[in-house]
FITI-716453 format. One record per residue (C-alpha): x, y, z; residue in one letter; residue number from 1; chain. Coordinates in steps of 0.001 Angstrom, whole numbers, m for minus. Layout:
N
        X        Y        Z  r    k  c
        X        Y        Z  A  NUM  A
...
END
This chain:
171
        X        Y        Z  r    k  c
    95548     9304    m4654  X    1  A
    91833    10077    m4274  X    2  A
    91243     8941    m7870  X    3  A
    93021     5652    m7170  X    4  A
    90922     4990    m4050  X    5  A
    87683     5811    m5887  X    6  A
    88718     3562    m8769  X    7  A
    89494      740    m6320  X    8  A
    86112     1127    m4575  X    9  A
    84292     1095    m7951  X   10  A
    86160    m2027    m9006  X   11  A
    85303    m3845    m5761  X   12  A
    81630    m2843    m6054  X   13  A
    81569    m3956    m9677  X   14  A
    83071    m7349    m8838  X   15  A
    80666    m7963    m5991  X   16  A
    77704    m7102    m8248  X   17  A
    78991    m9326   m11067  X   18  A
    79454   m12303    m8778  X   19  A
    75808   m12117    m7690  X   20  A
    74528   m12611   m11244  X   21  A
    73791   m16074   m12564  X   22  A
    74701   m17125   m16088  X   23  A
    73817   m20091   m18249  X   24  A
    74772   m21466   m21632  X   25  A
    72679   m23085   m24323  X   26  A
    73753   m24722   m27558  X   27  A
    71153   m23632   m30105  X   28  A
    72572   m25933   m32800  X   29  A
    72195   m28897   m30459  X   30  A
    68664   m27861   m29492  X   31  A
    67503   m27372   m33085  X   32  A
    69078   m30675   m34214  X   33  A
    66965   m32426   m31588  X   34  A
    63697   m30853   m32761  X   35  A
    62259   m32929   m35633  X   36  A
    60048   m30069   m36896  X   37  A
    63127   m27884   m37326  X   38  A
    64928   m30581   m39302  X   39  A
    61834   m31077   m41511  X   40  A
    61613   m27327   m42114  X   41  A
    65285   m27215   m43082  X   42  A
    64775   m30085   m45512  X   43  A
    61746   m28334   m47020  X   44  A
    63742   m25146   m47476  X   45  A
    66588   m27058   m49050  X   46  A
    64278   m28760   m51560  X   47  A
    62528   m25529   m52490  X   48  A
    65861   m23744   m52814  X   49  A
    67217   m26443   m55153  X   50  A
    64054   m26299   m57281  X   51  A
    64195   m22522   m57590  X   52  A
    67932   m22571   m58297  X   53  A
    67303   m25081   m61102  X   54  A
    64759   m22665   m62634  X   55  A
    67258   m19809   m62517  X   56  A
    70027   m22038   m63917  X   57  A
    67798   m23165   m66795  X   58  A
    67181   m19577   m67865  X   59  A
    70890   m18763   m67546  X   60  A
    71719   m21794   m69688  X   61  A
    69266   m20541   m72322  X   62  A
    70988   m17147   m72263  X   63  A
    74408   m18790   m72639  X   64  A
    73169   m20907   m75540  X   65  A
    71706   m17822   m77195  X   66  A
    75060   m16057   m76774  X   67  A
    77041   m18970   m78257  X   68  A
    74657   m19100   m81218  X   69  A
    75031   m15361   m81620  X   70  A
    78830   m15658   m81665  X   71  A
    78614   m18340   m84375  X   72  A
    76221   m16270   m86522  X   73  A
    77547   m12748   m85891  X   74  A
    79471   m12474   m89197  X   75  A
    76314   m13310   m91183  X   76  A
    73976   m10892   m89406  X   77  A
    73019    m7374   m90331  X   78  A
    73444    m4546   m87829  X   79  A
    69729    m4671   m86930  X   80  A
    69797    m8462   m86493  X   81  A
    72884    m8208   m84253  X   82  A
    71141    m5618   m82104  X   83  A
    67972    m7714   m81895  X   84  A
    69922   m10819   m80826  X   85  A
    71938    m8843   m78287  X   86  A
    68736    m7371   m76875  X   87  A
    67168   m10853   m76647  X   88  A
    70248   m12204   m74829  X   89  A
    70271    m9275   m72414  X   90  A
    66530    m9706   m71795  X   91  A
    67041   m13412   m71018  X   92  A
    69887   m12603   m68604  X   93  A
    67755    m9912   m66971  X   94  A
    64924   m12412   m66654  X   95  A
    67251   m14843   m64848  X   96  A
    68550   m12088   m62555  X   97  A
    65003   m10947   m61752  X   98  A
    63906   m14498   m60975  X   99  A
    66961   m15001   m58777  X  100  A
    66158   m11790   m56910  X  101  A
    62502   m12827   m56566  X  102  A
    63449   m16178   m55047  X  103  A
    66695   m15473   m53197  X  104  A
    66761   m11701   m52600  X  105  A
    66636   m10102   m49139  X  106  A
    62830    m9961   m49287  X  107  A
    62505   m12934   m51625  X  108  A
    60351   m16021   m51510  X  109  A
    63002   m18116   m49723  X  110  A
    63284   m15509   m46968  X  111  A
    59499   m15433   m46567  X  112  A
    59268   m19222   m46527  X  113  A
    62126   m19503   m44012  X  114  A
    60435   m16933   m41795  X  115  A
    57088   m18740   m41987  X  116  A
    58613   m22140   m41193  X  117  A
    61316   m21227   m38687  X  118  A
    59917   m18335   m36654  X  119  A
    57292   m20395   m34771  X  120  A
    59909   m22992   m33820  X  121  A
    62466   m20357   m32819  X  122  A
    59835   m18501   m30801  X  123  A
    58927   m21706   m28961  X  124  A
    62590   m22383   m28166  X  125  A
    63103   m18788   m27022  X  126  A
    60095   m19027   m24690  X  127  A
    61365   m22323   m23251  X  128  A
    64805   m20782   m22627  X  129  A
    63163   m17768   m20990  X  130  A
    61018   m20033   m18781  X  131  A
    64031   m22072   m17659  X  132  A
    66053   m18888   m17045  X  133  A
    63232   m17358   m15002  X  134  A
    62725   m20573   m13034  X  135  A
    66411   m20926   m12176  X  136  A
    67132   m17197   m11731  X  137  A
    69510   m16610   m14644  X  138  A
    70062   m13014   m15667  X  139  A
    71986   m13945   m18827  X  140  A
    71857   m16938   m21160  X  141  A
    74529   m17165   m23852  X  142  A
    74452   m19301   m26991  X  143  A
    77680   m21256   m27107  X  144  A
    77055   m22250   m30748  X  145  A
    77051   m18708   m32093  X  146  A
    79352   m16831   m29746  X  147  A
    82976   m17369   m30691  X  148  A
    83983   m15335   m27633  X  149  A
    83209   m18243   m25310  X  150  A
    86418   m20186   m24884  X  151  A
    85188   m22517   m22162  X  152  A
    81826   m23063   m20571  X  153  A
    81271   m25513   m17774  X  154  A
    78738   m28240   m18600  X  155  A
    77199   m27469   m15215  X  156  A
    75768   m24204   m16558  X  157  A
    74609   m25616   m19924  X  158  A
    70811   m25765   m19869  X  159  A
    70314   m27146   m23413  X  160  A
    68953   m30521   m22253  X  161  A
    66646   m28821   m19771  X  162  A
    65271   m26605   m22558  X  163  A
    64679   m29690   m24731  X  164  A
    62817   m31380   m21864  X  165  A
    60704   m28242   m21408  X  166  A
    59837   m28449   m25112  X  167  A
    58874   m32114   m24754  X  168  A
    61938   m33618   m26444  X  169  A
    63435   m35750   m23689  X  170  A
    67109   m36445   m24164  X  171  A
END
C-alpha cells in the first residue's frame, strides 16, 4: 500500500512538472526551403556530385570495355598476357573504387563540401531557433520534419515562420 501511495505521489509531481514546461515545433524542411542560400548550396552539391559520379562512371566503363575485350581475346593470349590484362582490369576497377571513395566516402570531398556549404546556414538557423525559444520561454523545440514520433502538433506551437522572420526571410 505504501508503494502504491508513493508511486501515486511521484506520478502527480511528475505531471505537474511536465505541465509547466513549454514546447514548440519547427519544420526544418520548410525553413530550409525558404532560405535561398540553402537551395543554392544544395544545387551546387548536386552539380558537383553529378560531375564526380560521371568521372567514376567513365573509369568503370573503361574497365568494363577492357574486360569485354579480354573475354574476346582470351583464347589467343598466352598465360602471361592473360595475367597482364587481368591485372590491368583490376587496376582500373581499383582506380574507380578509390576515386569513388575519395569523392563520396565518409570523409570524402562531397562530405567536406557539404560541411563547408551547409554548416554556416544550419548554425544560423539553430541560433535563430535558440533565440526564439529563449525569448518565448520554450524548454524543448522539436523538429516535426525529422521526428516520425510526432503524430499531431498544433499549428499554434509551430514557430517555423517566426524563425524565418528572425533570419530575415519574411513569409
